SERO-104906 format. One record per residue (C-alpha): x, y, z. Coordinates in steps of 0.2 Angstrom, whole numbers, plus 2048, in hexadecimal, padded with zeros to 3 digits. Layout:
# residues N
XYZ
...
***
This chain:
# residues 464
B78A1A533
B7BA0D542
B8AA06536
B92A0C526
B9FA0451C
BABA0F511
BB9A0E505
BB49FD501
BAF9F44F1
B9E9F04F0
B9B9DE4E6
B8B9DB4DF
B859CF4D0
B849DD4C4
B959E44C8
BA29EC4D5
B9F9FC4DC
BADA074E2
BAEA174EB
B9BA134F3
B97A14505
B8CA0650D
B7FA0B51C
B769FF526
B68A05532
B5E9F753D
B659E9535
B639EE523
B6B9F6516
B65A07517
B6EA10509
B7EA0E4FC
B85A204F7
B93A2D4FA
B98A3650B
B8DA2B517
B8CA2F529
B8BA21536
B8DA1F54A
B99A10544
BA6A13537
BAEA0252E
BBCA05523
BBB9F8515
BCA9FF50C
BD29F24FE
BC49E5504
BB59DF4FC
BA39E2502
B989D24FE
B899CC505
B889BD511
B8A9AA509
B7A9A1507
B7C98E507
B6D988501
B72974503
B7796F516
B75960520
B77965532
B7295B541
B6C94E537
B6B93A53A
B6B92E52A
B6791F531
B7191A541
B7D92853B
B7C93A542
B8794853B
B9594D545
B8E960542
B8196754A
B79979548
B86981554
B9597B54C
B9097A539
B8A98C53C
B9A990544
BA498A534
B9799352A
B9C9A3532
BAD9A2532
BAC99F51F
BA19AD51B
B8F9A451A
B819AE523
B739A351C
B6F99051B
B63984516
B6297451E
B58963519
B4B95C522
B49949522
B38945529
B3A934532
B30924529
B1E92852A
B20939531
B1894952C
B20958525
B1796452F
B1E95753E
B31957537
B2F969533
B2A96E546
B3996154E
B4596A541
B4097C547
B40977558
B53970557
B5B97F551
B50990557
B5A992567
B6998F561
B6B995551
B7B9A154E
B759A653C
B659A4530
B5F99552C
B5198C521
B4B97B51E
B4797150F
B3B963510
B3E95150A
B31947502
B31936507
B20931503
B0F9344FB
B0693B50A
B1394A50B
B0B9534FB
AFB955506
B06960510
B0E96A503
B03979504
B06979517
B1897E513
B1698C50B
B0D99351A
B1B98F524
B27997519
B30988510
B309894FE
B3A97A4F9
B3A9684FA
B459594F6
B439494EC
B5193C4EE
B529324DC
B5E9274E5
B6391C4F5
B5790E4F1
B4C909500
B5191750B
B4B928503
B4A9254F1
B389284E9
B309214D9
B2E9294CA
B1C92B4CB
B1C9334DD
B2B93E4D6
B1F9454C7
B109464D4
B1D9514E1
B2295E4D2
B119604CD
B0B9634DD
B1896E4E0
B199784D0
B0597D4D6
B0B9844E6
B1B98D4E1
B279814EA
B3797C4E1
B3C96A4E1
B4E9674E4
B539554DD
B619484E1
B659414D0
B6B9304CF
B659204CA
B629184DA
B5C9094D5
B6A9054C9
B7A90B4D5
B6E8FE4E1
B738F04D6
B858F54D3
B898F84E5
B838E54E9
B8C8E04D9
B9C8E64DF
B9A8E14F1
B988CF4E8
BA88D14DF
BAF8D64EF
BB58E84EA
BB58F24FA
BC08FF4FA
BB89134FB
BBB9134E8
BAE9084E3
BA29154EA
BA691F4DC
BA69104CE
B9790A4D5
B8C91A4D0
B929204BF
B8F9314B8
B849294AC
B789264B9
B779394BE
B7493E4AD
B659314AB
B5E9394BA
B6194A4B7
B599474A5
B4A93D4AD
B4794C4B8
B479584AD
B3B9504A1
B3094F4AF
B349634B2
B3096749F
B1F95D49E
B1A9674AD
B219784AA
B299754BD
B3797F4C4
B449714C8
B559714D2
B639644D0
B6D9634E0
B809604E0
B8495C4CF
B959524CB
B9794F4BA
B9A9554A9
B8B9484A2
B819514AE
B869624A9
B8295F499
B7095949D
B6F9694A8
B72974497
B6896848D
B5996C498
B5E980499
B60981487
B4F978485
B47986490
B4297B49E
B429834AF
B5097C4B8
B5F9814C2
B6D9774C8
B7D9774D7
B8B9714D9
B979704E9
BAA9724EC
BB09614EE
BA995D4DD
BB596D4D7
BC59674E0
BC49544E3
BC49454D6
BC09344D8
BD39314DB
BD09384EC
BC69284EF
BD69204EE
BE292A4FA
BEE921506
BED924519
BF8922528
BEC91C535
BEF909537
BE48FE530
BDD90D527
BEA90E51A
BDE90A50A
BCF912512
BD5926512
BC9927503
BB992550E
BBC939513
BB793B501
BA8930500
B9793B4FB
B889394EF
B8B93C4E0
B9D9374E1
BAD9404DC
BB193D4CA
BBD9404BF
BC89504BA
BBF9534AA
BAF9534B4
BB695F4C0
BBC96C4B3
BAC96A4AA
BA49704BA
BB09804BC
BAB9854A9
B989824AE
B9B98E4BC
BA299B4AF
B979994A4
B8799B4AE
B809874AA
B839854BE
B7A9914C7
B7E98F4DA
B8C9884E5
B879804F4
B90974500
B85964503
B8F965515
B8B95551C
B99951529
B9E93F530
BAD93D53B
BBA932533
BBB927543
BAD91F547
BA292353A
BAB923528
BB491352F
BA3909530
BA790551E
BB8900521
BB88EE517
BA68F450E
BA5904504
B93903504
B91907518
B9B916518
B9192551C
B8E93050D
B92944510
BA294F510
BA4961518
BA6971511
B9B97F519
BAC987520
BB698950E
BA998B500
BAC99D500
BBE99F501
BC19904F6
BB79974E7
BBF9A84EA
BD19A14E9
BD09944DD
BC199A4D3
BC29AF4D3
BD79B04D4
BDC99F4CB
BCE99F4BF
BC89B14BC
BB69AC4C1
BAE9BE4C2
BAD9C34D4
B9A9C94CF
B979B64CA
B9D9B14D8
B909BB4E4
B839B54D7
B879A14DB
B8A9A44EE
B7E9B24F1
B719B94E6
B6A9AB4DC
B699A04EA
B5D9AE4F3
B539B04E3
B5299C4E1
B4E9994F2
B419A64F7
B4C9B44FF
B4C9C04F0
B4C9D24F7
B529CC508
B619C2507
B709C04FC
B729D24F5
B7B9E24F8
B6B9EE4F7
B609F9500
B549F250B
B5D9DF50C
B639D951C
B759DF520
B7C9CE51D
B8F9D4519
B9D9CD516
BAF9D8518
BB99CD50D
BCC9CF50D
BD49CA4FC
BE49CA506
BDF9BE515
BEA9AE513
BE599D51A
BE998B519
BDA97F51E
BDD97352B
BD3967537
BDE970546
BD7982542
BC497E53A
BB7980545
BAC97353F
BA996554A
BB4956541
BC394C542
BC9950531
BC995F524
BC5959511
BCF96950B
BDE965517
BEE96F511
BE4979505
BEB98B504
BDF99B4FF
BE09AD4FF
BD09B6502
BC39B4510
BB89BF51D
BC09C9526
BAF9CF52E
B9D9C652F
B8D9CF532
B7C9C8533
B6E9D5532
B7B9E4538
B829D9546
B949D5547
B969C1548
BA79BF544
BB69CB543
BC79C753E
BC79B5545
BBC9BA555
BAB9B2557
B9F9C055E
B909B655B
B829B0568
B779A2568
B679A7560
B6C9B4556
B669AA545
B559AB540
B4A9A0535
B489A2525
B369A651F
B379A250C
B2B9A74FF
B2599D4F1
B2F99D4E2
B299A94D4
B379A74C6
B2B9A04BA
***
């Protein structure tokens, strides 16, 4: 064996295995057993061996109108590595009138020489012409698309196009992802609020009530039910939305969902935080602007319950970073102009480990299922990613449960002028991060080189 880990606790979705060695050869997990011999021995005593995290919802190096995210692939992937994520799926937004194939080629060209970790893409459907190209996506290794039911006159598609998209995707084995909010009614409520001079960040949440998320999930699930088509609801934020997810699952609809750390750790009260910067004292909450918005305490608790019960299938980040100064501040005096998006790619795993596994007794097996195994299964990577098993890529975290850290803008690795989790204390984190048998990160030192990451050619969904 090239490398053998000894004395660690191997964590999978099925259980925690003690007293077993893990051997790596040619970038793959070659053996799990006792008394394995290797050229390099790594002592994992007192630590966990887990699969590298998979973040299936990121927006790196992305433009939204005149706004461009603070993090490109290099800075975002550095943050991912430091946090224990070794694969991610980014969204490709075709320009208006641009074909899916042109857009995919553009995005792949952006990243392949600089990639630090493995990456893939979801394609965003913007018009009916894109439906003709769906079969071509499978040939290119893209097995998921996204439809927006929000952002009227920008990204939102109508109900007929949504139905046709889900139908065509079903026939090809493509998983349709949905941003589920009623964009038409939100647009109306935003215009009402601005007319009443309700301009502060809190009105972002108040114009996007959870009922509109629940109604949109119900509609999307109804389409999936009629068509017997797979559906994935992104960034679930509310108790009412969760109730719709549970109703759909109980009805046998092939539907899955994710939530994100921001919905587990913050509420709409954070949009009313007071800041210290002159002239921005009432604008600090803009840092927490995302869509769907942060909700109430009861929603936060319901989402934690959904993670533990199994109703929620995946934890992703929706990492979409905008600078506070110069980008978020464009919405000073008009909350509707604050760019929607928050960071999280670096903090996700440690937050969920400490506040989930340690504080709320979320089983470690469930932690691995949420962050590694089920994302791989849903998004065409099963057999290759997300699991510590023979034949899988040796994407391995040497997880030290004793590692202590306080998150701060002064120590994070993403390119942003604030940290959403500033001052959050955690115990547990990656001491070593390995991608396909190569060490990317070891005790705070990056050993990764540009070009280490590979494009993830993903297979059609076969869960049905």
